[in-house]
N, C-alpha and C positions, 0 to 999 in steps of 0.2 A: 133561437136556432142560429141566428147570425153571430151570436157570441161564440158558440161552439165551433162554427165554421172558421171564424177569424183566428181563434186559438189554435185550431188544427193547422191552418195555413202558416201561422207564426212559428209553430213548432217545426213544421215541414221545411220552411225556408231557413230556420236556424240550423237544423241538421244539415241541410244542403250547404249552407254557408261555411260551417265548421269543417265539413267534409272537403269542400273546395279549398279552404284555407290550409288544411293539412296537406293536400296534394300540391300546394303552391299556385293554385289558380284562383286567387282571391279577386272576385268581381265586385266593383263598386255598386253595380245595379242590384246584385244579389243582397248586399248589405243594406242598401237603401230600402228595398222591398221588404226585407226582414223587419227593419225598424218600423216601416209603415204598418205592417200587419200587427206588430206588437202594440203600436199606438192604438190601432183600431180595437184590438182585443181588450186593452186597458179601458178604453172609452166605453165599450159595451159592458164590461164587467162592472164599472161604476154605475151605469144605467140599470143593470139587472139588480144590483144590490139596493139602489134607491127604490126601484119598484118593489122589491121584496120588503123593504122597510115600510112601504105604504100598504102592505097587505096583499100584494099581487104575487103571482107565482115567480119563482126565481128565474126560470127559463121560459121564454115564450116559444112554444113549439107550434106555431101556427103556419098556415100556408103563406101569408103575407110576409112573415118574418123569415121564412125559408127563401122566398124570392129575393128579399132584401139581402140575405146572406150570399146568394149566388151573384147578385149585382156587385156586392163588395168584392167578392173573389174575382169576378171578371174585370173589374176596374183595376184591381191590384195586378192581375196578370197582364193587362194592357200596359200599365205603367212599367212593369218589369220588362216586357218585350221592347217597349220604346227605349228605355234606358240601356238595355243590352245592345240594341241596334246602334244607338249613337256611340256607345262605348267602343264597340267593334269598329265602327266607321272611323272614329278618331284614332284608334290604334293602327288601322291600315294607313290612314293619311299621314301619320307621324313616321312611318317607316321610310 
């Protein structure tokens, strides 16, 4: 489940990044978080494929894995919030 959640977050942040880039509001925090979620999605994908090759199910849809997915999403959103805060703080200070 954590793989599906990180893939959804990666797709969401990618769409948000390209939408912001198209409107001229390209944020470094958004780009960094997008790459972070894509890295996590790639990592979980490799793990799921390795588990499937060992005979286990491709996706782990358990309560523990869902909780892990929410922890990953929360950590990513905390990083995004922190990066956005410091990016805006630096933009205000440079004026």
